[in-house]
DSSP file (Angstrom, degrees, kcal/mol; ACC not computed):
  #  RESIDUE AA STRUCTURE BP1 BP2  ACC     N-H-->O    O-->H-N    N-H-->O    O-->H-N    TCO  KAPPA ALPHA  PHI   PSI    X-CA   Y-CA   Z-CA
    1    1 A X     >        0   0    0      0, 0.0     4,-2.2     0, 0.0     5,-0.2   0.000 360.0 360.0 360.0 -45.1  172.6   65.6   70.0
    2    2 A X  H  >  +     0   0    0      1,-0.2     4,-2.4     2,-0.2     5,-0.1   0.907 360.0  53.2 -57.3 -42.6  171.0   65.3   73.5
    3    3 A X  H  > S+     0   0    0      2,-0.2     4,-2.5     1,-0.2    -1,-0.2   0.870 106.8  51.7 -64.8 -39.1  172.1   68.8   74.3
    4    4 A X  H  > S+     0   0    0      2,-0.2     4,-2.8     1,-0.2    -1,-0.2   0.941 112.2  45.1 -62.5 -49.0  170.5   70.1   71.1
    5    5 A X  H  X S+     0   0    0     -4,-2.2     4,-2.6     1,-0.2    -2,-0.2   0.878 113.9  49.7 -63.8 -37.2  167.2   68.5   71.9
    6    6 A X  H  X S+     0   0    0     -4,-2.4     4,-2.3    -5,-0.2    -1,-0.2   0.903 112.2  47.6 -69.1 -37.7  167.4   69.7   75.5
    7    7 A X  H  X S+     0   0    0     -4,-2.5     4,-2.5     2,-0.2    -2,-0.2   0.907 113.4  49.3 -62.8 -45.3  168.2   73.3   74.4
    8    8 A X  H  X S+     0   0    0     -4,-2.8     4,-2.1     2,-0.2    -2,-0.2   0.902 112.6  47.1 -60.8 -45.8  165.3   73.1   71.8
    9    9 A X  H  X S+     0   0    0     -4,-2.6     4,-2.0    -5,-0.2    -2,-0.2   0.945 114.3  47.2 -63.5 -47.1  162.9   71.8   74.5
   10   10 A X  H  X S+     0   0    0     -4,-2.3     4,-1.7     1,-0.2    -2,-0.2   0.847 112.2  48.3 -64.6 -40.2  164.0   74.5   77.0
   11   11 A X  H  X S+     0   0    0     -4,-2.5     4,-1.8     2,-0.2    -1,-0.2   0.879 111.4  50.5 -68.1 -41.2  163.8   77.4   74.5
   12   12 A X  H  X S+     0   0    0     -4,-2.1     4,-2.8     2,-0.2    -2,-0.2   0.875 110.1  51.5 -64.8 -38.9  160.2   76.2   73.4
   13   13 A X  H  X S+     0   0    0     -4,-2.0     4,-2.6     1,-0.2    -2,-0.2   0.899 108.4  51.2 -68.6 -37.8  159.2   76.1   77.1
   14   14 A X  H  X S+     0   0    0     -4,-1.7     4,-2.2     2,-0.2    -1,-0.2   0.897 111.5  47.3 -63.6 -40.4  160.4   79.6   77.6
   15   15 A X  H  X S+     0   0    0     -4,-1.8     4,-2.4     2,-0.2    -2,-0.2   0.930 113.5  47.7 -70.8 -42.9  158.5   80.8   74.7
   16   16 A X  H  X S+     0   0    0     -4,-2.8     4,-2.2     1,-0.2    -2,-0.2   0.934 111.7  50.2 -62.7 -44.0  155.3   79.0   75.8
   17   17 A X  H  X S+     0   0    0     -4,-2.6     4,-2.1     1,-0.2    -1,-0.2   0.892 110.8  49.1 -64.1 -42.5  155.7   80.4   79.3
   18   18 A X  H  X S+     0   0    0     -4,-2.2     4,-2.0     1,-0.2    -1,-0.2   0.891 112.2  48.4 -67.1 -36.1  156.1   83.9   78.0
   19   19 A X  H  X S+     0   0    0     -4,-2.4     4,-1.9     2,-0.2    -2,-0.2   0.864 110.0  52.2 -76.4 -31.3  153.1   83.7   75.8
   20   20 A X  H  X S+     0   0    0     -4,-2.2     4,-2.3     2,-0.2    -1,-0.2   0.924 110.9  46.1 -60.6 -50.0  151.0   82.3   78.5
   21   21 A X  H  X S+     0   0    0     -4,-2.1     4,-1.5     1,-0.2    -2,-0.2   0.859 111.8  51.5 -65.0 -35.6  151.8   85.0   80.9
   22   22 A X  H  X S+     0   0    0     -4,-2.0     4,-1.8     2,-0.2    -1,-0.2   0.839 108.7  52.6 -66.5 -36.8  151.2   87.7   78.2
   23   23 A X  H  X S+     0   0    0     -4,-1.9     4,-2.6     2,-0.2    -2,-0.2   0.899 107.3  52.7 -65.4 -44.7  147.8   86.0   77.5
   24   24 A X  H  X S+     0   0    0     -4,-2.3     4,-2.2     1,-0.2    -2,-0.2   0.900 107.9  49.5 -54.1 -46.5  147.0   86.3   81.1
   25   25 A X  H  X S+     0   0    0     -4,-1.5     4,-2.2     2,-0.2    -1,-0.2   0.887 110.9  49.9 -63.2 -44.4  147.8   90.0   81.2
   26   26 A X  H  X S+     0   0    0     -4,-1.8     4,-2.5     2,-0.2    -2,-0.2   0.887 109.8  50.9 -65.9 -39.5  145.6   90.6   78.1
   27   27 A X  H  X S+     0   0    0     -4,-2.6     4,-2.2     1,-0.2    -2,-0.2   0.914 110.8  50.4 -66.7 -39.0  142.7   88.8   79.6
   28   28 A X  H  < S+     0   0    0     -4,-2.2     4,-0.3     2,-0.2    -2,-0.2   0.918 110.9  47.2 -58.1 -47.7  143.1   90.9   82.8
   29   29 A X  H >< S+     0   0    0     -4,-2.2     3,-1.1     1,-0.2    -1,-0.2   0.874 110.8  52.1 -64.7 -39.9  143.1   94.0   80.8
   30   30 A X  H 3< S+     0   0    0     -4,-2.5    -1,-0.2     1,-0.2    -2,-0.2   0.894 105.4  57.9 -62.5 -37.0  140.0   92.9   78.8
   31   31 A X  T 3< S+     0   0    0     -4,-2.2    -1,-0.2    -5,-0.2     2,-0.2   0.541  85.8  97.3 -77.1   0.8  138.2   92.2   82.0
   32   32 A X    <   -     0   0    0     -3,-1.1     2,-0.4    -4,-0.3     9,-0.1  -0.538  63.0-150.2 -81.2 150.9  138.6   95.7   83.2
   33   33 A X  E     -A   40   0A   0      7,-0.6     7,-2.3    -2,-0.2     2,-0.4  -0.963  12.1-173.6-124.4 137.9  135.7   98.1   82.8
   34   34 A X  E     -A   39   0A   0     -2,-0.4     2,-0.5     5,-0.2     5,-0.2  -0.997  12.4-163.8-136.9 133.7  136.0  101.9   82.3
   35   35 A X  E >  S-A   38   0A   0      3,-2.3     3,-1.8    -2,-0.4    -2,-0.0  -0.970  86.3 -18.4-110.1 110.1  133.4  104.5   82.2
   36   36 A X  T 3  S-     0   0    0     -2,-0.5    -1,-0.2     1,-0.3     3,-0.1   0.918 129.9 -53.0  53.7  42.4  134.8  107.8   80.7
   37   37 A X  T 3  S+     0   0    0      1,-0.2     2,-0.4    -3,-0.1    -1,-0.3   0.530 115.9 120.6  69.8   8.7  138.2  106.6   81.5
   38   38 A X  E <  S-A   35   0A   0     -3,-1.8    -3,-2.3     1,-0.0    -1,-0.2  -0.881  71.5-109.8 -99.0 134.0  137.3  105.9   85.1
   39   39 A X  E     +A   34   0A   0     -2,-0.4     2,-0.3    -5,-0.2    -5,-0.2  -0.369  44.6 177.3 -60.0 135.1  137.6  102.3   86.5
   40   40 A X  E     -A   33   0A   0     -7,-2.3    -7,-0.6    -2,-0.1     5,-0.1  -0.900  38.3 -77.1-134.3 163.8  134.1  100.8   87.2
   41   41 A X    >>  -     0   0    0     -2,-0.3     3,-1.3     1,-0.1     4,-0.6  -0.272  44.6-118.0 -59.4 148.9  132.8   97.4   88.4
   42   42 A X  H >> S+     0   0    0      1,-0.3     4,-1.7     2,-0.2     3,-1.1   0.876 110.8  61.1 -55.2 -40.9  133.0   94.7   85.7
   43   43 A X  H 34 S+     0   0    0      1,-0.3    -1,-0.3     2,-0.2    -2,-0.1   0.704  90.4  69.0 -67.9 -18.9  129.2   94.3   85.7
   44   44 A X  H <4 S+     0   0    0     -3,-1.3    -1,-0.3     1,-0.2    -2,-0.2   0.863 110.7  31.5 -63.7 -37.3  128.6   97.8   84.7
   45   45 A X  H << S+     0   0    0     -3,-1.1     2,-0.6    -4,-0.6    -2,-0.2   0.786 115.1  56.6 -92.2 -28.3  130.1   97.1   81.2
   46   46 A X     <  +     0   0    0     -4,-1.7     2,-0.2     6,-0.0    -1,-0.2  -0.916  62.6 175.0-117.2 118.8  129.2   93.6   80.5
   47   47 A X        -     0   0    0     -2,-0.6     2,-0.2    -3,-0.1     5,-0.1  -0.672   8.1-165.3-112.5 171.5  125.6   92.3   80.6
   48   48 A X  B >   -B   51   0B   0      3,-0.8     3,-1.3    -2,-0.2   112,-0.0  -0.782  45.2 -78.7-139.4-174.0  123.9   89.0   79.9
   49   49 A X  T 3  S+     0   0    0    111,-0.3    35,-0.1     1,-0.3    32,-0.0   0.780 130.2  34.8 -56.8 -31.6  120.5   87.7   79.2
   50   50 A X  T 3  S+     0   0    0    110,-0.1    81,-1.6    30,-0.0     2,-0.4   0.146 110.0  70.7-114.2  17.2  119.7   87.6   82.9
   51   51 A X  E <   +BC  48 130B   0     -3,-1.3    -3,-0.8    79,-0.2     2,-0.3  -0.998  55.1 173.4-142.1 130.5  121.6   90.7   84.0
   52   52 A X  E     - C   0 129B   0     77,-2.5    77,-2.9    -2,-0.4     2,-0.5  -0.966  22.7-135.4-138.5 155.6  120.7   94.3   83.3
   53   53 A X  E     - C   0 128B   0     -2,-0.3     2,-0.4    75,-0.2    75,-0.2  -0.954  11.8-162.8-118.3 123.0  121.9   97.6   84.3
   54   54 A X  E     + C   0 127B   0     73,-2.7    73,-3.2    -2,-0.5     2,-0.4  -0.850  16.5 179.4 -97.4 137.0  119.7  100.6   85.3
   55   55 A X  E     + C   0 126B   0     -2,-0.4     2,-0.3    71,-0.2    71,-0.2  -1.000   9.4 171.7-141.6 143.1  121.2  103.9   85.3
   56   56 A X  E     - C   0 125B   0     69,-1.9    69,-3.0    -2,-0.4     2,-0.3  -0.983  35.4-106.8-147.2 152.4  120.0  107.5   86.1
   57   57 A X  E     + C   0 124B   0     -2,-0.3     2,-0.3    67,-0.2    67,-0.2  -0.631  42.7 167.0 -82.0 137.8  121.6  110.9   86.5
   58   58 A X        -     0   0    0     65,-3.0     3,-0.1    -2,-0.3    -2,-0.0  -0.936  39.4-144.1-158.6 132.0  121.8  112.2   90.1
   59   59 A X  S    S+     0   0    0     -2,-0.3     2,-0.3     1,-0.2    -1,-0.1   0.837  94.3   9.1 -67.6 -31.1  123.6  115.1   91.7
   60   60 A X  S    S-     0   0    0     63,-0.1     2,-0.4    -3,-0.1    -1,-0.2  -0.982  91.4 -91.7-145.2 160.3  124.1  113.0   94.8
   61   61 A X        +     0   0    0     -2,-0.3     2,-0.3    -3,-0.1     3,-0.1  -0.563  54.1 161.5 -71.7 121.5  123.5  109.3   95.8
   62   62 A X     >  -     0   0    0     -2,-0.4     4,-1.6     1,-0.1     5,-0.1  -0.946  49.1-120.1-138.5 162.2  120.1  108.9   97.3
   63   63 A X  H  > S+     0   0    0     -2,-0.3     4,-1.9     2,-0.2     5,-0.2   0.876 113.0  55.7 -68.1 -39.6  117.8  105.9   97.9
   64   64 A X  H  > S+     0   0    0      1,-0.2     4,-1.9     2,-0.2    -1,-0.2   0.901 108.5  47.5 -61.8 -40.9  115.1  107.3   95.7
   65   65 A X  H  > S+     0   0    0      1,-0.2     4,-1.9     2,-0.2    -1,-0.2   0.848 109.4  53.3 -65.4 -36.3  117.5  107.6   92.8
   66   66 A X  H  X S+     0   0    0     -4,-1.6     4,-2.0     2,-0.2    -1,-0.2   0.841 107.7  51.2 -65.7 -36.1  118.7  104.1   93.3
   67   67 A X  H  X S+     0   0    0     -4,-1.9     4,-2.6     2,-0.2    -2,-0.2   0.893 109.0  51.6 -69.1 -39.6  115.1  102.9   93.2
   68   68 A X  H  X S+     0   0    0     -4,-1.9     4,-1.9     1,-0.2    -2,-0.2   0.882 110.3  47.7 -65.3 -38.7  114.6  104.8   89.9
   69   69 A X  H  X S+     0   0    0     -4,-1.9     4,-2.6     2,-0.2    -1,-0.2   0.854 109.8  53.0 -65.1 -39.0  117.7  103.2   88.4
   70   70 A X  H  X S+     0   0    0     -4,-2.0     4,-2.3     2,-0.2    -2,-0.2   0.919 108.7  51.1 -64.6 -44.5  116.5   99.8   89.6
   71   71 A X  H  X S+     0   0    0     -4,-2.6     4,-2.3     2,-0.2    -2,-0.2   0.907 110.1  48.5 -59.0 -42.2  113.1  100.4   87.8
   72   72 A X  H  X S+     0   0    0     -4,-1.9     4,-2.8     1,-0.2     5,-0.2   0.968 110.5  51.8 -64.1 -51.8  114.9  101.3   84.6
   73   73 A X  H  X S+     0   0    0     -4,-2.6     4,-2.0     1,-0.2    -2,-0.2   0.838 109.5  49.6 -48.6 -42.0  116.9   98.2   85.0
   74   74 A X  H  X S+     0   0    0     -4,-2.3     4,-2.8     2,-0.2    -1,-0.2   0.912 109.3  52.0 -59.9 -47.9  113.8   96.0   85.4
   75   75 A X  H  X S+     0   0    0     -4,-2.3     4,-2.3     1,-0.2    -2,-0.2   0.955 110.9  47.7 -59.9 -49.0  112.2   97.6   82.4
   76   76 A X  H  X S+     0   0    0     -4,-2.8     4,-2.2     1,-0.2    -1,-0.2   0.859 112.3  48.9 -58.5 -37.5  115.3   96.8   80.4
   77   77 A X  H  X S+     0   0    0     -4,-2.0     4,-2.4    -5,-0.2     5,-0.2   0.860 109.8  51.7 -71.8 -35.3  115.4   93.2   81.6
   78   78 A X  H  X S+     0   0    0     -4,-2.8     4,-2.4     2,-0.2     5,-0.2   0.936 112.2  46.1 -61.6 -45.7  111.7   92.7   80.9
   79   79 A X  H  X S+     0   0    0     -4,-2.3     4,-2.3     2,-0.2     5,-0.2   0.940 113.3  49.4 -59.6 -50.3  112.2   94.0   77.3
   80   80 A X  H  X S+     0   0    0     -4,-2.2     4,-1.9     1,-0.2    -1,-0.2   0.902 115.8  43.1 -58.6 -45.8  115.4   91.8   76.8
   81   81 A X  H  X S+     0   0    0     -4,-2.4     4,-2.1     2,-0.2    -1,-0.2   0.842 111.3  53.9 -74.7 -33.7  113.6   88.6   78.2
   82   82 A X  H  X S+     0   0    0     -4,-2.4     4,-2.4    -5,-0.2    -2,-0.2   0.950 111.3  46.1 -60.8 -47.2  110.4   89.2   76.3
   83   83 A X  H  X S+     0   0    0     -4,-2.3     4,-2.0     1,-0.2    -2,-0.2   0.902 114.6  45.3 -62.2 -42.7  112.3   89.5   73.0
   84   84 A X  H  X S+     0   0    0     -4,-1.9     4,-2.1    -5,-0.2    -1,-0.2   0.810 111.8  53.6 -75.5 -24.6  114.4   86.4   73.7
   85   85 A X  H  X S+     0   0    0     -4,-2.1     4,-2.8     2,-0.2     5,-0.2   0.901 106.0  54.3 -74.4 -35.6  111.1   84.5   74.8
   86   86 A X  H  X S+     0   0    0     -4,-2.4     4,-2.6     2,-0.2    -2,-0.2   0.945 111.3  43.9 -55.7 -51.2  109.5   85.4   71.5
   87   87 A X  H  X S+     0   0    0     -4,-2.0     4,-2.0     1,-0.2    -1,-0.2   0.898 112.4  54.2 -63.8 -39.2  112.5   83.9   69.6
   88   88 A X  H  X S+     0   0    0     -4,-2.1     4,-1.3     2,-0.2    -2,-0.2   0.904 111.4  43.7 -55.0 -47.5  112.4   80.9   71.9
   89   89 A X  H  X>S+     0   0    0     -4,-2.8     5,-2.9     1,-0.2     4,-0.5   0.874 111.0  54.8 -70.4 -37.9  108.8   80.3   71.1
   90   90 A X  H ><5S+     0   0    0     -4,-2.6     3,-0.6    -5,-0.2    -2,-0.2   0.872 106.3  51.9 -60.2 -39.7  109.4   80.9   67.4
   91   91 A X  H 3<5S+     0   0    0     -4,-2.0    -1,-0.2     1,-0.2    -2,-0.2   0.861 112.1  46.0 -69.6 -32.0  112.1   78.3   67.3
   92   92 A X  H 3<5S-     0   0    0     -4,-1.3    -1,-0.2    -5,-0.2    -2,-0.2   0.507 112.2-124.1 -83.5  -3.8  109.7   75.8   69.0
   93   93 A X  T <<5 +     0   0    0     -3,-0.6     2,-0.4    -4,-0.5    -3,-0.2   0.910  63.4 141.1  58.5  46.7  107.0   76.8   66.6
   94   94 A X      < -     0   0    0     -5,-2.9     2,-0.6    -6,-0.1    -1,-0.2  -0.936  43.2-152.8-120.1 137.4  104.6   77.8   69.4
   95   95 A X        +     0   0    0     -2,-0.4     2,-0.3    -3,-0.1    -9,-0.0  -0.936  32.6 149.2-113.1 110.3  102.4   80.7   69.5
   96   96 A X     >  +     0   0    0     -2,-0.6     4,-1.0     1,-0.1     3,-0.1  -0.738  14.8 170.2-145.6  85.8  101.7   81.8   73.1
   97   97 A X  H  > S+     0   0    0     -2,-0.3     4,-1.3     1,-0.2     5,-0.1   0.753  79.0  63.6 -70.4 -24.1  101.1   85.5   73.6
   98   98 A X  H  > S+     0   0    0      1,-0.2     4,-2.6     2,-0.2    -1,-0.2   0.905  98.6  55.6 -64.1 -41.2  100.0   84.9   77.2
   99   99 A X  H  > S+     0   0    0      1,-0.2     4,-1.6     2,-0.2    -1,-0.2   0.878 102.8  53.6 -57.9 -39.9  103.4   83.7   78.1
  100  100 A X  H  X S+     0   0    0     -4,-1.0     4,-0.9     1,-0.2    -1,-0.2   0.860 111.0  47.8 -66.6 -33.1  105.1   86.8   76.8
  101  101 A X  H  X S+     0   0    0     -4,-1.3     4,-1.4    -3,-0.2     3,-0.4   0.892 109.3  53.4 -71.9 -39.6  102.8   88.8   79.1
  102  102 A X  H  X S+     0   0    0     -4,-2.6     4,-2.8     1,-0.2    -2,-0.2   0.794  98.7  64.6 -64.6 -26.8  103.6   86.4   82.0
  103  103 A X  H  X S+     0   0    0     -4,-1.6     4,-2.7     2,-0.2    -1,-0.2   0.884  99.6  52.7 -66.3 -34.3  107.3   87.0   81.5
  104  104 A X  H  X S+     0   0    0     -4,-0.9     4,-2.6    -3,-0.4    -1,-0.2   0.970 112.0  43.9 -60.6 -50.6  106.8   90.6   82.5
  105  105 A X  H  X S+     0   0    0     -4,-1.4     4,-2.2     1,-0.2     5,-0.2   0.896 113.1  53.3 -59.1 -41.6  105.0   89.7   85.8
  106  106 A X  H  X S+     0   0    0     -4,-2.8     4,-2.4     1,-0.2    -1,-0.2   0.945 110.6  45.1 -58.4 -48.6  107.6   87.0   86.4
  107  107 A X  H  X S+     0   0    0     -4,-2.7     4,-1.8     1,-0.2    -2,-0.2   0.941 112.8  52.3 -64.5 -43.7  110.5   89.5   86.1
  108  108 A X  H  < S+     0   0    0     -4,-2.6    -1,-0.2     1,-0.2    -2,-0.2   0.883 115.1  40.5 -55.6 -40.6  108.7   92.1   88.2
  109  109 A X  H  < S+     0   0    0     -4,-2.2    -1,-0.2    -5,-0.2    -2,-0.2   0.802 125.8  33.2 -83.2 -28.4  108.1   89.7   91.0
  110  110 A X  H  < S+     0   0    0     -4,-2.4    22,-0.4    -5,-0.2    -2,-0.2   0.386  79.7 121.0-113.6   6.7  111.6   87.9   90.9
  111  111 A X     <  -     0   0    0     -4,-1.8     2,-0.5    -5,-0.2    20,-0.2  -0.487  49.2-151.3 -69.4 141.3  114.1   90.5   89.9
  112  112 A X  E     -D  130   0B   0     18,-2.9    18,-2.5    -2,-0.1     2,-0.6  -0.939  11.1-129.6-118.3 131.0  116.8   91.0   92.5
  113  113 A X  E     -D  129   0B   0     -2,-0.5    16,-0.2    16,-0.2     3,-0.1  -0.718  34.0-179.1 -75.3 123.4  118.7   94.2   93.0
  114  114 A X  E     -     0   0B   0     14,-3.4    -1,-0.1    -2,-0.6    15,-0.0   0.241  40.9 -20.6 -96.5-140.6  122.3   93.5   93.0
  115  115 A X  E     -     0   0B   0     12,-0.1    13,-2.7     1,-0.0     2,-0.3  -0.168  55.8-153.0 -61.9 160.7  125.3   95.9   93.4
  116  116 A X  E     -D  127   0B   0     11,-0.2     2,-0.3    -3,-0.1    11,-0.2  -0.955   8.3-170.1-131.7 158.6  125.1   99.6   92.9
  117  117 A X  E     -D  126   0B   0      9,-2.2     9,-3.1    -2,-0.3     2,-0.6  -0.990  10.9-150.6-149.5 134.3  127.9  102.1   91.9
  118  118 A X  E     -D  125   0B   0     -2,-0.3     2,-0.9     7,-0.2     7,-0.2  -0.933   7.0-151.9-114.0 118.8  127.9  105.9   91.8
  119  119 A X  E  >> -D  124   0B   0      5,-3.1     4,-2.1    -2,-0.6     5,-1.3  -0.765   9.4-169.3 -87.5 108.6  130.1  107.6   89.2
  120  120 A X  T  45S+     0   0    0     -2,-0.9    -1,-0.2     2,-0.2     5,-0.0   0.844  81.7  55.7 -68.5 -33.5  130.9  110.9   90.9
  121  121 A X  T  45S+     0   0    0      1,-0.2    -1,-0.2    -3,-0.1    -2,-0.1   0.953 122.8  25.8 -62.6 -53.2  132.5  112.5   87.7
  122  122 A X  T  45S-     0   0    0      2,-0.1    -2,-0.2   -65,-0.0    -1,-0.2   0.649 102.6-129.3 -83.7 -19.8  129.3  111.9   85.5
  123  123 A X  T  <5 +     0   0    0     -4,-2.1   -65,-3.0     1,-0.2     2,-0.4   0.952  57.6 145.1  62.9  49.7  126.9  111.9   88.5
  124  124 A X  E   < -CD  57 119B   0     -5,-1.3    -5,-3.1   -67,-0.2     2,-0.5  -0.955  42.7-147.9-120.1 141.6  125.3  108.6   87.4
  125  125 A X  E     -CD  56 118B   0    -69,-3.0   -69,-1.9    -2,-0.4     2,-0.5  -0.916  13.1-164.5-107.2 131.9  124.0  105.8   89.6
  126  126 A X  E     -CD  55 117B   0     -9,-3.1    -9,-2.2    -2,-0.5     2,-0.4  -0.949   6.1-173.5-113.5 129.6  124.3  102.3   88.1
  127  127 A X  E     -CD  54 116B   0    -73,-3.2   -73,-2.7    -2,-0.5     2,-0.4  -0.991  19.0-135.4-128.0 134.2  122.2   99.5   89.7
  128  128 A X  E     -C   53   0B   0    -13,-2.7   -14,-3.4    -2,-0.4     2,-0.5  -0.701  16.3-164.9 -90.8 135.6  122.6   95.9   88.8
  129  129 A X  E     -CD  52 113B   0    -77,-2.9   -77,-2.5    -2,-0.4     2,-0.3  -0.986  14.0-177.0-125.0 125.5  119.3   93.9   88.2
  130  130 A X  E     -CD  51 112B   0    -18,-2.5   -18,-2.9    -2,-0.5     2,-0.3  -0.794  15.3-164.5-124.4 158.7  119.5   90.2   88.2
  131  131 A X        -     0   0    0    -81,-1.6     2,-0.4    -2,-0.3   -20,-0.1  -0.980  32.7-108.4-142.2 137.8  117.3   87.2   87.6
  132  132 A X     >  -     0   0    0    -22,-0.4     4,-2.1    -2,-0.3     5,-0.2  -0.505  22.8-154.7 -64.8 116.0  117.9   83.5   88.4
  133  133 A X  H  > S+     0   0    0     -2,-0.4     4,-2.3     1,-0.2     5,-0.2   0.891  93.0  50.5 -61.4 -41.3  118.4   81.7   85.2
  134  134 A X  H  > S+     0   0    0      2,-0.2     4,-2.2     1,-0.2    -1,-0.2   0.891 110.5  50.3 -66.9 -37.7  117.2   78.3   86.6
  135  135 A X  H  > S+     0   0    0      2,-0.2     4,-2.6     1,-0.2    -1,-0.2   0.929 111.4  47.5 -63.9 -45.5  114.0   79.9   88.0
  136  136 A X  H  X S+     0   0    0     -4,-2.1     4,-2.6     1,-0.2     5,-0.2   0.889 111.7  51.2 -66.6 -39.9  113.2   81.6   84.7
  137  137 A X  H  X S+     0   0    0     -4,-2.3     4,-2.7     2,-0.2    -1,-0.2   0.925 110.9  48.2 -62.5 -46.1  113.8   78.2   82.8
  138  138 A X  H  X S+     0   0    0     -4,-2.2     4,-2.9     1,-0.2    -2,-0.2   0.923 111.0  51.7 -65.3 -43.3  111.5   76.3   85.2
  139  139 A X  H  X S+     0   0    0     -4,-2.6     4,-1.1     1,-0.2    -2,-0.2   0.944 114.0  43.3 -59.4 -48.3  108.8   79.1   84.7
  140  140 A X  H  X S+     0   0    0     -4,-2.6     4,-0.7     1,-0.2     3,-0.4   0.931 115.9  47.4 -60.0 -44.8  109.1   78.7   80.9
  141  141 A X  H >< S+     0   0    0     -4,-2.7     3,-1.0     1,-0.2    -2,-0.2   0.890 106.2  59.0 -68.0 -38.4  109.1   74.9   81.0
  142  142 A X  H >< S+     0   0    0     -4,-2.9     3,-0.6     1,-0.3    -1,-0.2   0.805 107.0  46.9 -58.8 -30.4  106.2   74.8   83.3
  143  143 A X  H 3< S+     0   0    0     -4,-1.1    -1,-0.3    -3,-0.4    -2,-0.2   0.571 113.7  49.0 -89.2  -5.0  104.1   76.6   80.9
  144  144 A X  T X<  +     0   0    0     -3,-1.0     3,-1.4    -4,-0.7    -1,-0.2  -0.313  66.3 143.1-121.6  46.8  105.2   74.4   78.1
  145  145 A X  T <   +     0   0    0     -3,-0.6    -1,-0.1     1,-0.3     4,-0.1   0.736  63.7  63.4 -65.7 -30.2  104.6   71.0   79.6
  146  146 A X  T 3  S+     0   0    0     -3,-0.2    -1,-0.3     2,-0.1     2,-0.2   0.583  86.7  91.8 -76.4  -6.8  103.4   69.3   76.4
  147  147 A X  S <  S-     0   0    0     -3,-1.4     2,-0.2    -6,-0.2    -3,-0.1  -0.501  92.3 -92.1 -87.9 154.2  106.8   69.8   74.7
  148  148 A X     >  -     0   0    0     -2,-0.2     4,-2.2     1,-0.1     5,-0.2  -0.467  32.7-137.1 -62.2 126.7  109.7   67.3   74.6
  149  149 A X  H  > S+     0   0    0      2,-0.2     4,-2.6     1,-0.2     5,-0.2   0.871 102.0  49.8 -61.0 -41.2  112.0   68.2   77.6
  150  150 A X  H  > S+     0   0    0      2,-0.2     4,-2.3     1,-0.2     5,-0.3   0.945 109.5  50.3 -67.6 -45.2  115.2   67.7   75.5
  151  151 A X  H  > S+     0   0    0      1,-0.2     4,-2.4     2,-0.2     5,-0.2   0.929 113.3  47.3 -57.2 -43.4  113.9   69.9   72.7
  152  152 A X  H  X S+     0   0    0     -4,-2.2     4,-2.3     1,-0.2    -2,-0.2   0.917 112.6  49.5 -68.6 -39.4  113.1   72.7   75.3
  153  153 A X  H  X S+     0   0    0     -4,-2.6     4,-2.1     2,-0.2    -2,-0.2   0.915 113.1  45.7 -60.1 -44.8  116.5   72.3   76.9
  154  154 A X  H  X S+     0   0    0     -4,-2.3     4,-1.9     1,-0.2    -2,-0.2   0.901 115.2  46.4 -63.9 -49.4  118.3   72.6   73.7
  155  155 A X  H  X S+     0   0    0     -4,-2.4     4,-1.7    -5,-0.3    -1,-0.2   0.854 109.2  54.9 -66.8 -36.7  116.3   75.5   72.5
  156  156 A X  H  X S+     0   0    0     -4,-2.3     4,-3.5    -5,-0.2    -2,-0.2   0.951 111.5  43.9 -57.5 -54.0  116.6   77.3   75.8
  157  157 A X  H  < S+     0   0    0     -4,-2.1    -2,-0.2     1,-0.2    -1,-0.2   0.860 113.0  52.5 -68.2 -33.6  120.5   77.1   75.8
  158  158 A X  H  < S+     0   0    0     -4,-1.9    -1,-0.2    -5,-0.2    -2,-0.2   0.830 119.8  33.4 -70.1 -34.4  120.6   78.1   72.2
  159  159 A X  H  <        0   0    0     -4,-1.7    -2,-0.2    -3,-0.2    -3,-0.2   0.832 360.0 360.0 -90.7 -36.9  118.4   81.2   72.8
  160  160 A X     <        0   0    0     -4,-3.5  -111,-0.3    -5,-0.2    -3,-0.2   0.432 360.0 360.0-103.6 360.0  119.3   82.4   76.2
């Protein structure tokens, strides 16, 4: 009887071990990024509310083209954050068009150029544009001082 329990436990542990290792492999494959079947940095494929990718076509890698890609990334990040800020304000039942305009200025002044990657096959330059989430949150909350802090926190995490 004890042998049967031992075998049952051993077999179930083997199956659990196999399924965990298989899951890890699946996660690693999911975390890979490919552009036209070529491996690319993870950030090129997966963006977030505070990360945008600027890209532009270029026959060769140059600083001018990197700046162009960065500018396109900043424009995309501004659009993304203005849209999310409108949703954030709508959820709070606040009408503040000046804040939407301030978001643009904030992003232009505080966006950081991250990594860049050049795809030689397609001749594309990809530039990562980031914004610090905590700084942006502070910026929004400073403009909405008369609202309850807990409501602001919950709505912020729900929206962004």
